[in-house]
N, C-alpha and C positions, 0 to 999 in steps of 0.2 A: 494554399496548401490544405488538402482534405485531411481531416483528423477524425478518427473513430475512437471515442472515449471508451476505455476499458476501466471501469470503476471497481477497484479491489477493496473497497471498505464500505460494505452495506450490511446492515443487520435486519433480518426478517423477524417475524414473531417467534421463530424458533430459538431466538436468543433474546436480545434486548430491543428489538424493533417493534413497530406498531402494526405492521401489515404482513399479510401472508406473501409467500414467495410469488404466487401467481399474480398478485396485485403489482408487485415490483416489476415482474417481467412484462406485464401489459403496458405499464408506463414506459419502461425501457424501450420497448418496441416502437412506441410512438416517438420517443426522443432519438431513436436510432443509436443507442448506446448498449454496451455489454456490461453485465454486473458480475461481481464476485462476492459471494456471501460469506461473511465472517461469523458464521453460526457455530463453528466447532463441530459441524456434522459433515461427513464425507458424502456428498451427493453424487450420484452416478451421472446425472444429466446436466449439472450446473457447475460453474467454477466455484470451488469450495475451499475456504480457508479457515483459519482460526486466529482469533485475537487473544493473546494472553497478557495478564497483568500481574507479573510477579512482584513481590514486595522486597525480595532480596536475591542474592546470587544463587543461594541454594534452591530456592523456589524456581528461579529461571532455569537452572540446569535440569531440575526434575520435570518441569513442564515440557521443555524442549525434547527431552528423552522420550516422552510419551507421544509427542505429535510429529516427530521427524519422519518424513516420507509418507505421512498419512494424508497430507493436504496439498493443494495446488500452491499455497503460499502460507507463510507464518508471519504474522504481524505482532509486534511486541509494543505494548504501551506502558512506559515507565516515566516517572517524573524526576526522580532523584539523580542529580548529575553524575554521581559515581556509578550508578547502575546503568545509566545511558552509555557511559564509557565502556562498561563491561559488555553491553549488548553490541556495541560497534566492533568489538573484537571477536564476536562469535559467528563463525561461518554458517551455523545452522539457521540463522535468522534471515528472512527476506526483506522485511520492512520494519523500520523503527517509526512508530506512530508519532506524528507531528511533535517533535521535542520542543519544549520551552527553553531548553538549554542546549547549545551546540557550540563547539570550539574547533580549533584547527586539528586537534588530536582526534576527535570524533569524526570529523570530515575525512581525514586521511585513512582512518581505520575502516570506515564504511567503504571507501574506494577500494582499499586493498582486500576487503572481505566480501565484495560484491553485495553490499547491503544498501538498499534504497532508503532515503529519508523521505518521509511523507509530509506533504502539505495537505491538511484536511480542511476543506472549504466550509464544513459545518461550523468549525470554530470561528471562522471569520463572519459567516452569514448570521449566526445567532448572537454574536457579540455586539455590544452597544457602547457608546461613549468612549471613555479612556481605555476600556478593555479592547475595543476594536482597534484603536491606535496601536496598542501593544502587540496584538496579533499581526497586524500589518508590518510592524517593525521586525517581528520575528521572521515573517515570510521573506522580507527583503534581505535579512542577514543570512538565512539559509540559501537564498539565491546567490548572494555574493560569495559565500564559501563554496557553493557548487561550481561556480565559474572558475574559482581559483584552484580547487582540488579535484574537480571532475568526478565526484561520486554521482551515483544514480539518484535522480529526483523523481518522485511519483506524486501525481495529483489524485486525490480521491474526494468523494463527497462526504464520507463518514455518515451517510444517511441512515436514520432510524425511522424514517417515514417516507412514503412515496412522494410527499410534497417537498422533500429535500433533494430529490434527484434533479439533475440539470443536464441540458443538452451540451454537445461538444461546442456549439457556437456560443452559447451563453458563457461557458467557462473560459473559452478562448478570449472572449472580449474582456472578461474580468481580469484575466492574467496579463493581458496587454496593458491595461490601465496600471497594474501594479509595477510593470517594467519588464515582463518576460518578452523575449524574442520569439518569433514564430517557430523556429526550429526547436527551441527549448520547450515550447508548449507541446508540440507533437511528440517529442521524446518522453516528456513526463506523463502525458495523457494516454499514449498508445504504445510506443516502442518499449518502454521499461516494463509496464505491466504484462505485455505480451511475452517479453523475454522471460520474466519470472515464471509465469504459468507454463510455458512450453519447456523450460528447463526441468521443472519438477515432473512433467509428464513424460519426459524422455529418460531421466536418470533417477536412480536411487543414490542417495548420498551415504557413503560408508564411513568416511572420516575426512579430515581436512585434506583436500586435494585428491581424494579417492572417490570414484563414482562408478556405477555399473549401469548398463542400458536396461530399461524396462522392456517388457514384451511389446510386440507390435501393436496389440490392441490398445494399450495405454498410450503409446506414441501417437496413434491416429486420432485420439480425442482432441488434439490440438487444432484440428482442422476447422472446428466451428468458431474459433476466435476470429 
């Protein structure tokens, strides 16, 4: 099964990354993958998203209000279980960044609100010893809950350097060792990220369950995916 990796969690030097966008694109072209930059900057020619790290519910709502409909995807990174639960209930969020805590309530809420749970490979690759075992255990628990509750799962590199980018083949091989099926890999690496980006390029979100079409120029931007 041919898979084209669309990596929606990459930081360039415009945020917390080490390399310029041009360097990432050069390497991505060699690896035959597509990148989405979490720089919090709306690029006209690249997939552009934002990663927010609110400390509480008030901050979460304020940040979402500012960035809704401004980016191709919104990724939220929170650690506190109660805040993760609140994120899973919020229809404005596209991706919850690799949560260290997930339960059946979060799984069902993400399914019902079309929120993807991220597995960020940077956390696995950079971990050592007992920490790597814990990350692996967390990935397997997320996969178990995904199979039971059928929420969207998305694979990203979380790259902050060009040396942390990976090809579709390398990531597929890694995921198979962990226990992913081939159709699950394609869904998480290609289908889900493409669905997120194309949705935002087609619609403005007005409120829960209410959306309007963007103009044709915005819709046509999806073609380069």
